[in-house]
N, C-alpha and C positions, 0 to 999 in steps of 0.2 A: 160455156164460152168463155167464162172470168176461171173456171177453173182450168179449164187447158191453158189458159194466155199464163194463169201465174208457176205452171207444172212448168211449160217450155220455159219462161224471164228468169224466174228465180230460183228454181232446184226441181232437176226428174226425181222421182221418187229412187234412186239407184243411187243416188248423192245422198239422198234422206237419210236411206239406209244408213249410209258409210258415218252419216257425220253422229247418228243418234248412237253409233259404237264408239264413235272418236270421244263423243260427249263423256260417254259411262267412265269412258278408260281414263278423260282429264279435260282440262279444258279448253275450249274452246269461245272462235272471239266473238263479241258485242251482236256485231254482224251475223254471222252464221250461226246465230243462236237463234235472232229473230229470225233470220230469213225459214231457219227451224221451223220454228213456232207457227211460224206463218203456214207455210204448207202441211202442217199438223191440223191447222182449226180447219184445213179447207178438203184434207185428204183420206177418207176413211179407212183406205188400207193401211195407209201408213200408223196412223193410229191404232190401228191393228196390230199390228209387227212393235207395237213403242209400249204395250201392254206386253206382249208376248216376248219382249226381250228382259223391260222388269220381270216378271215370273220367273226367269232363267237367271238372271242375274241374282235375285232372292235367292236361288235353289244351288247355284256355287258359292254364293258365300258361306250359305250355312252346313252346304257338306265342305268345305274348306275349313271352319274354321273346327267342326268333328274332329278332322284328320290333324288339325292342332293340336287337340283335347286329345287324340289318340299317343300325337306323338311322346307328349308331354306324361301320359300314364306309361307308357311304354319304359319311357325314359327309369322312372319312377320304381318303377319294378325290375328294370335290370340294378340298380340300383340297388334296392332292399335284397335284390338275391345275391351281391357282391357282397353287402355286410354281412347276410346271415353265411355264408362259403367263409369269410372270415375268418368267423363265429364260432363255425366249426371245428376249425382247424387246427385252434387254439388249445 
């Protein structure tokens, strides 16, 4: 009964998932953070969603960092090729 009451009064699950996404992207207000944490303490489904969200965010961050490393390497390779071509023309 208490869980249903908290779901209805404070935050429904649909708003909690949105707040979790918002918290990952930017800061949320202290009251939103408090409501979110309260909801997560009582709702096992939203806790599970939060864990999956953290895993996905970690995977995406690693993928983006790998792409940045590849961009740097591609740029360096292109510069090296240009230098070699310049030296061959002399």
